C-alpha positions in Angstrom: 52.6 -64.6 -39.3 51.2 -61.2 -38.7 48.9 -60.2 -41.5 47.0 -56.9 -41.8 43.4 -57.4 -42.8 41.3 -54.9 -44.8 38.4 -54.8 -42.4 36.6 -51.7 -41.3 37.0 -50.4 -37.8 33.7 -49.8 -36.2 33.5 -47.2 -33.4 30.4 -45.9 -31.7 30.3 -42.1 -32.3 28.8 -40.1 -29.5 29.8 -36.7 -30.7 29.7 -36.9 -34.6 31.3 -33.5 -35.3 34.2 -34.1 -33.0 34.8 -37.9 -33.6 34.4 -38.0 -37.3 36.6 -34.9 -37.7 39.2 -36.6 -35.4 39.1 -39.8 -37.5 39.7 -37.8 -40.7 42.5 -35.8 -39.1 44.2 -39.0 -37.9 43.9 -40.6 -41.3 45.3 -37.5 -43.1 48.2 -37.2 -40.6 49.1 -40.9 -40.8 48.7 -41.1 -44.6 48.2 -44.8 -44.3 44.4 -45.3 -44.4 41.2 -44.1 -46.1 38.0 -42.9 -44.5 34.6 -43.6 -46.0 31.6 -41.6 -44.7 28.0 -42.5 -45.6 25.1 -40.3 -44.6 21.8 -42.0 -45.0 18.5 -40.3 -45.9 17.1 -41.1 -42.4 19.9 -39.1 -40.8 22.3 -41.9 -39.8 26.0 -41.7 -40.3 28.4 -44.6 -41.1 32.1 -44.0 -40.9 34.6 -46.8 -42.0 38.4 -46.6 -41.8 40.5 -48.9 -44.1 44.2 -49.4 -44.5 45.6 -47.6 -47.5 46.8 -48.6 -49.9 44.6 -51.6 -49.8 45.7 -55.1 -51.0 44.2 -54.6 -54.5 46.0 -51.3 -55.0 49.3 -52.9 -53.8 48.8 -55.9 -56.2 48.3 -53.5 -59.1 51.4 -51.5 -58.1 53.4 -54.7 -57.9 52.1 -55.9 -61.3 53.0 -52.6 -63.0 56.5 -52.6 -61.4 55.9 -49.6 -59.2 56.9 -51.6 -56.1 59.0 -54.7 -55.5 57.7 -58.0 -54.3 59.3 -57.4 -50.9 57.7 -53.9 -50.7 54.4 -55.6 -51.4 54.9 -58.1 -48.6 56.2 -55.5 -46.2 53.2 -53.2 -46.7 50.9 -56.2 -46.1 52.6 -56.8 -42.8 54.5 -59.9 -44.0 58.2 -60.6 -43.7 60.3 -59.9 -46.8 61.5 -62.8 -48.8 65.3 -63.5 -48.7 67.2 -63.7 -52.0 
């Protein structure tokens, strides 16, 4: 089974202004991931990209009836259940 995992994607950024902006633009255009940016006091930058909505958000959506069980499975990259 193919299963999407909620692991960050690490990329070495050589041109921070261009690369970070590109990651944000891609995420906004695709509307299927979130970007977290951390700027440390010593001047370092960490950028993480995660699938969105994440598994916890999908579980909450399913529990509150906003999506069906098959929608939940499909968004996680799993096959829908047959009735």
